Phi, psi and omega in degrees: 000322182296309184299324179291314183297316184295314185299313179296313178295328181288324176296309179302328182282339180249019183253128182288326185294317182292316176302317180292325184283331189262338180212070185297140185292349181281352176277132182299334188254021190299328179292318177299323180295314176296320176292324181288313183282343172290321179290322177299314183295322176299322181291329176293317178302307175312311183296313176292324176295326175292320174293323182289323186270341173089187182297135172213144181292333184244042190295326177297314181293321180301311182294319179304315181293306184303312183282325175297323180291318178297318181289327174291334173293319180289326177292319178295323181292317182301314180304312182295343179268358172107016177298150183242022181301322181094164184295325179297324179283331180293315179295311181303318181293321179299319181290330169303329180286318182294313183297312177300315175307314172303315175296326178292327177286317175310316180291319176300323183294308177304323176295312176306305177305318181291331180287321180286334178277347183287000000 
């Protein structure tokens, strides 16, 4: 499941059609919108990766690194497809991946705790 989620989101992140449909440039806040759902999507990747990889004492760090690398791969692919965002935005987007990956594990742990306490 984690690989399927990662593959679908990778495709979405590198698709001009998805980009235009989800963050039209005529919206004044399209960049903030794109970064917000980027973090949410990376949280989903971190959540599913955590479930697939199982328990770890450093699960949050593991997810932050893995999803950060995944995010960097997206940036490299976007650049090879002709993106003109520039290095600063590439770094910002990769950091969204790091934050989202860590957030996904934090959410997973809270869900687990709430289920065991119920």
